Steps between C-alpha positions, in 0.01 A plus 500: 500500500153494361408340158567653169254423204618588152270538201722479182507314162821325557652435862791755449429720812396210718820318414695816590309544829574133580875576454467822706310328792600141493383435853144596393493325162197294592294815575588665168245390247442546129178518307444578131125579513272709718277213610776291648644819661160581668476148637858524624429837674192359669737254692741757593363851540799665652727414190666771306377494144737585206288549180688517161269719291756494215487128446135433587317839462151367467547251774663753720228769456219246560667385810542846633129575426417155684685569823328721756659819628570326839691222327708738292571743787881522513545154353521536126828593291432549129760441226424713193662591164556850388196504267270405799551825681171626397318243721720511812309775665175308464643180640678681783168665595364146534731457804821364361805583714751597220627420152833432327574573145650212305768410453523446876810348663442219739711678756257809495189262518644295794598810700158641449338183635742504796407855575119428484539198729711696739248784508206264555672341794520834668127577448 
């Protein structure tokens, strides 16, 4: 299983992903700012990114802008709140794979990660 990098204010989603994928806990990493996230991504380009735009909207948007289209290609899941729907189209155009509206159950997020990894193994 490839790595999962999570950008969020508090490590709620990353903790849930550790429980969902205990055998890969060391490849599921949490960051709370865009700069650390970019540095982390540079060491593991094939990682799936989970960006919580709800808890860190400015950091998340600056991160999406900083990532090139090739880095984002099929590798970014956005977590958004209902009031952020106006910007979803714009960030999806930047190359993000999909978005989930919060509240997001950990079961749904972990199943989505599994499907993305399974699809990428077939490619």
